[in-house]
N, C-alpha and C positions, 0 to 999 in steps of 0.2 A: 254372188261375190261377200257378198256379208260371211257368208259364212265359211266360204273357204279366205280371206283375212282373219276370223277366228280360232280354225283349225290354223293356223301359219304360227299364229302367234301365241296360242299351245302349244305346238309341239315345236316350237321356237325358240322361245321368252326365258322356258325353265333353262336351258345348257344356257345360255347369255347371262341370266343370273346367276345359275352356279359358276362360270367365269368370271365371274365380278367379283362374288366373294373370296373368289381361291387367289386372283389377281391382288385383289389388298388384302390379303393375309401373309403372300409371298413377300410381297412390295415389305413390310414391319421388318420378316424376317431377314430380307436383303438387309436392309439398314442398321438392324442390328450385327451384323457379321461382316458392311462394312466398316462398320465402329470399330469391329473387335480388332482386325486386322488392321485395318490405322492403329490402333494403339497397341500391337505386338509392336507393329515396326517403330513405332518409338521409341518402348523396351526396347528391342534390340538395338538401335543405332549410342542408346546411348548404356546400353551394359560392352559394347566394343569400345567402349573411346577408354 
C-alpha cells in the first residue's frame, strides 16, 4: 500500500506542482491585463468628451 501511494504521489505530484506554478503566473498577468483594459476604457471615455 505504501509503495502504491508513493508511486501515485510521484506520478501526480509533479504535474500538480507545475499546474499551480503556471496558474499563479497567469493570474498575475491577467491582473495586469485587466488593469490595462480599465485604464484604456477611462482614457477613451475622457477622449470622447
